[in-house]
N, C-alpha and C positions, 0 to 999 in steps of 0.2 A: 475376536472379541474386541469391542471398542474400549478405549481407555480415555479418561478425562482428568484434567488437573483438579477440577472441582466438581463434585456431584452434590447437588442440592435436592433434598427430599422435602417437598412442600413449596408452594409458590405464594405464601402469604408475605407480609411485610418484611420479615427477616430474610426469608428465602430469596425474594426478588432482589433485595438490596445486596445480598452476598453474591448472587449470580452476576449482577451488573458490575459490581466492584471487581470481581475476579476477571470478568471479560475486559474491563478497562485496563487491567494489568497485563493483558495479552495472553490470558490463560484460556484453555478450552473448558467449556462449562456445559453440563447437562442438568436441566431441572426436570425432576420426575414428580408428578402429581397425579393421584388417582381420581381426583374430582373431574366432573364433566367439563369444567372450564377452568382456566387459570385464575388465580386470585386467592385461593385458600379460604379459610374460615373468615378472615377479615372482610373480604369482598362479598362473600355469598351468604353468610349467616351471622356475622358479628358486627364489626365496626361500621362499615358502610351502610348495610341495611338498617340498623337501628338508628343511626344518625339521619339517614334519609327519611325514615318513618317519622322521626321527631320533627324534622323541618316541615314535612308535609302536613302533619297535624297542626303545627303552630300556624302555618299559612291558612289552611282551610278553616280552622276553628276561629281565626281572628284573635288568637290569644294575646298577641302583642298589642292589640288596640283596645283591649277591654278596660284598661286604665281610664280611657276617655269615654267609651261607649257603654260600659257596664258589663257585668258578668254574663248577661244574656246575649251579648253580641256574637254573631257568627258570620263568616264570609260565605260559607255554604251551609245551609240549614240541615240537610240530610247527608251526612258523610257516611259512605259505605266503604267496605274493604277494597272494592275496585278502585276507588279514588286514591287510596294509599298505594296499592300495588302498581298502578300505572306509572307513577313517578319512580318507584323503586326499580322497576325493570329497566327503565331508560338509564338510570344512574348506573346500575350494574353492567349493562351493555357497554356503556362508555368506559367504565373502569377496566373491564376485560380488554377492550380494544386498545386502550392506552398501554396496558401491560404487554400485550402481544407485539405492539409496535416497538416498545422499548427493548424487548428481547430480540426482535428482528434487527434493529439498528445496531445492537451490540454483539450480534452473532452468537446469541445464547440459544442453544438447542433445548427443546422441551419435548417431553414424551408423557402421554397419559398411560400410567401404569402404577401398580402397587409394588413398592420396593421392599426387599427383605435382605438383610445382611447375610452374606455367606462367610465373610472374613473381614478383617480390618481394611482390606483394599478391594473388595468386590461385593456386588449385590446381584440378586436375582430380580428381574422385572417381570411382572405378570400383567399382561394387557387384558382388557375386558373380553377380547375374543378368545382368550385362553392361551394365546401365544406366549411362550416363555423365552426370555433371553437373559444374558448375563453381561454386566458392565464392570470394568475395573476403574479404579480412581486412585489419585494420590491423596486427596483430602475430601472429606464429606461434611456437609452441614445437615443436621436433623432439625427441620423447622416445620413439623407436622401440625402444630397448633393443638387446640383442645376441643372438647365437646361437652355438652351439658352433663353434669353428674345425674345419673338416673338410678336411685335406689330401688331395689326390687320391691320394697314395701309401698311404693307410690304407683297407683294404677293409671299410668299414662295411656290415654286412649284416643287422643287427638279429637275428642268430642267435648269432654268436660275438663280433662286434666292434660296440660301441655308442658313441654320444656321450652326454653327460650328460642331454640331453632324452629320449633313447630309453630310458634306464635306468628311467624312470617307466612304461614300457610292457612291462616284463619279464613273460613268461608264467610263469616259475618262478625261484626263487632259484638262483644259481650254486653249484656245489660248491666251486669255486676261482675266484678273480678276480685279474686283473692290472690295476692302474690306472696309466696313463701320464699323468704331470703332477702335480707336487707343489705346485700352487697351492691356493687356498682350496677350489675345487670338488672337485678331485681328492682332497685330504686329507679333506674332509668325507665324501664317498662311501666312500672307502677305510676310514675308521674306523667308519662306520655299518654296513657289511657285516661288518667285523671283530667288531663287537659282537654280530652274529648268529652268531658262531663260524664264519664263512666264512674259510678261509685266504686272506689277501690279500698280494700283492706290490705295493709302490709303487715306480714307476720315475721318477726325476728326473735329468736330465742335469747339473744343478748339484750342488754338493757338499753342499747342505742344502736345506731347504724353508722357505717363509714368511720370506724374508730381511728383511722390514720389521718383524718382531717381535723383541723383546729376546732375545738368544741364550740366556740362562740359562733362559728360559721354553721355548724350542724344544728345548734339550737335554733338559730334564725331560720334555717332551711325547714326543720320540722314544724316550726310555728307557721310558716307559709303553707305547708301541706295541710296541716290541721285546719287552718283558716279557710281553706277552700273545700273542706269536707272529707279529706282522706282520713281513714281510721288507722291508727297505729296500735299494734299488739306486740309490745316488747316484753321480754323476760319470761317467755313461756315457749317451750318447744312444741313440735307437732307430734301428737300421738298417733293420728291416723288420718288418712285422706280417703274419702268415699266418693265414687262416681255413680250418681243415680240418674234415672231416665230424664228428669227435668231439671236437675241441679247437681252441684257438688257440695260436699261438706268437708270442712277441715276441723278436726277435733284436736284441741290443744291439750297439753299435758296438765293444765290446771282445770280441765273440764269444760271450758267454754267451747261452743260450737259456732263456727262461721259458715253461713250458707251463701253461696253465690252461684251464678250461672256457669262460670269457668274458674279454673285455678291454674296459675302459672307457678311451676316449681323451678326456682332459680337459685338454689342453694349449692353453689360450687360447680367446678368444672373438672374434667379429667383429661389427661393427655392421650392423644391418638397414637399410642405406642403398640397397639395390638398388631401382630403380623410383621413388625419391623425386624424381628429376629435379633433383638438386642443381646439375647443370651449367647449368640454365636460370637460376639465380639467382647463380651464381658462388661457391657454397660448396663447399669441397673437403674430402674425407675422406682419411685416410691409408690405408696398405695394409691395415690391419685394420678400416677403415670407421669410424674415430673422427673426430669433428668437433672442430676447434679453436675454443675460445670464450675470451672475456675471463673470467678466473677470478673477477672481482668482480661483473660484471653478467650473465654467461652469454650475452652477445651473440655471434653469429657474425660473419663479415666483412660480412654484410648487417645493418645496425643494428636493423631491426625484426623480425629473425628470430633466435630464441634456440634453444639446445640444452641439454639437461640429462639427468642420469641416466647409465646405463652407456655411452651413445653418446659421451660426452665423455671416457671413460677413468677412471683412478684417482680416487677410491677405489672406485667401483662398488658402493656400498652402498645398500640401500633407504632407510636412514635419511638419508644425505646427499643422495640423489636427491630425497627429499621436500622437503628444505630448499632445494635448488637450484631446484625448480619454483616454490616460493613466492617466492624471491628474483627469479627471472626475471619473474614476473607483476608483482611490486611495482615493479621497475625499468621495465617496459614502460609502466606507467600512472603513473609519477612519484611513487610512494609511497616516502619516504625510509626507509632501514633503518639500524640501527646496525651498526658493523663486526662481522663474524662472529667468534665465539670462536676463539681460536688453536688449540684442540684439540677433537677429537671422538673418541668411542669407536669402536673397531674390534672387531667380534665375529666369531669363527670358530666355527661350530656343529659342530665335530668332536666326537668322543667320546674324551677329555674336551674340554670347551669351552676356548677361549682368548679372552681379551679384553684390550685394551690401550688406554691413553690417555696422551698426552703423549710425552715423550722416552724412548727406550730408553737403557740404560746405555752402549751403544756411541756413541750420538749425544751424550750428556752428556760422555763422555770426550773425544770429538773436538772439542767446543766449548771445552774447556779449563776448564770450571767445576769447582771443587772440590766434591765430593759425597760422600754416604754413603747406604748402602742399609739398609733394614730388611725382614726376611722373616718371614712367619708361615705355617706349614704347617697345612693343614686338619686333619690327623690329630691335631694337638696341641690343637685346640679341642674343647670339650665337645660342641658341635653336630655337629662332624665325627665324633666318636666315636659319638654317638647314631645318626647316619646310616650308619655303617659305612664312612666315607670313609677310605681308606688312602693316598691320594696327592693331589697338587695343592697349590699354594701361592700366596701373594700377595707381590708384591715392590713396595716403595715406594722411590723415589729422591728425595733431598732435597738442596738446595743448602746447603753448609756456611756460606756467607756470609749468605744471606737467610733460610735455614731453610725456604724455600718448597718445596712438593711439585712436582717436575718431571715425574714419570712414575709411573704405576701399571700393573702388569702381573700378570695372573692366568691360571693354568692350573688347571682343575679344575671340579668341580660348581658350577653357578650363576655362573660367571665373567662371563657377559654381563649378568647382573643386578647383580652386586656392583660392576662397574666404574663405575657411575654415581656412587658415593660419591667415588671418586677424581676423576672428571670434574668434579664440583661444586667440590671443594676446589681443584683446579688452576685452574679458570676464575675462582674467587673469590680467587685468590692466597693460599690458606691455607697454613699452615706445619705443621711436625711437632707443634707445640704443640696444634693442634686435636685430633689423635688422642690425645694424652696426657691432655688436660684434659677431654675429653667422655666421656659414658657411652654405651655401646652395649648394645642388648638382649642378654640372656644367657639361654639359650645360642643363639647364632646364628653363622652363618659370617661375617657382617659384623663380628663381634668380632675377626676376623683383622686388621682395620685398626688396632685399638688395639694388638694384640700386635706388629704390624710397626712401628707408630709408636714404641712403647716400645723395640723392638730398635734402631731407628735413633737414637732419642734418647740411648740409652746410648752408642752408638758416637760420636755427634756430641759428647757431653760429653767423652769421652776425647780426641777430636780437638782440641777447644777447649783442654783442659789442655795438650796437647803444643804447641799454637801459642803458648800463654802462656809456656811454658818457654823 
């Protein structure tokens, strides 16, 4: 029977990072994944496909140039599913090739099989061929990811009603689309199809969407979506979904009926824990298949078994999952790590993008900290004007007492790239003076940081004068 220092179940972001980190520490590593190819959910149905689809849509639709040429402008007049899938397949092939090469360079072994725990130090592996084997290990990481939540009451049929994985297998673009679920995945797909000029209705039982994001950012985001024709149905749950021969119907709890050619159900995800044999080792998962871990070490209730990535719940980001995998591997082999930074960026690849780091204005207000905000609108920057950007803005929040940056929030073009400036300043305990005193390239969207910093600095100056009086 083979034995490894680290067994990794799943080859998504957390799994691959844990495997490579363990190998770099000189440990023997086996990665087990039951998927046809390496990469896990992130590469094949999650992060990479949806972001590739988004980029393809923005390029072919001419979305970024419509500020100059009008809403009717398109780079390609008749966009078909084939146009979207062609680029997607090239991207996925590249991602898998990079991962395979990374494993090869670091002597990480990998095997295609389904793993099931026999004990706290052994698993059974079942290959597609039916061949069964057993492997022993010193430490294991569970990084199996999640899958779309599929309630029995929703008639998924891949014709009218789809989950988010199945949206990547569309045979044609819908003429109209209803998206159920105002979380990150639902919002991303709703806005991507809206950018293709597909009439979209977004249904969310809560009174708003993305409630972990600064409200001012979300208010502007919703305004942009409504301005381009997206319909929002907030505050009412879904009573029933019907798949009919020529359309689908979503019946809301308040009696309203939404008819569209297709429906995307994107209300939550569940952990891929079936068949793992968690009961054999005493590790429990909640009703959505999430595994509880120590937030600092990523250990489960069994000390030598770790879990990371989407399987442990929020924030469920590829970026944080990678870091979780590294932390788990280092802890397993006694490598000390400094405390994790207090903040990390959150990116939502909708159209337009949203990205946020640090505290929202609601959180700052609730903490009782005296604060001031600075805002810069992209249309007021030279770069924004050159690009034809007519919406989007950057919001910075500063403490009046320490002058430190507490939060940075962006909606608009390039948000997920620009946010890292705010992240660096927050984690290095920078103040408003950094933005006022430093020079930013001109013309760039990043110059918005200086504009927002000056806006806050002016307001903070007035606040200081009032306090002195």
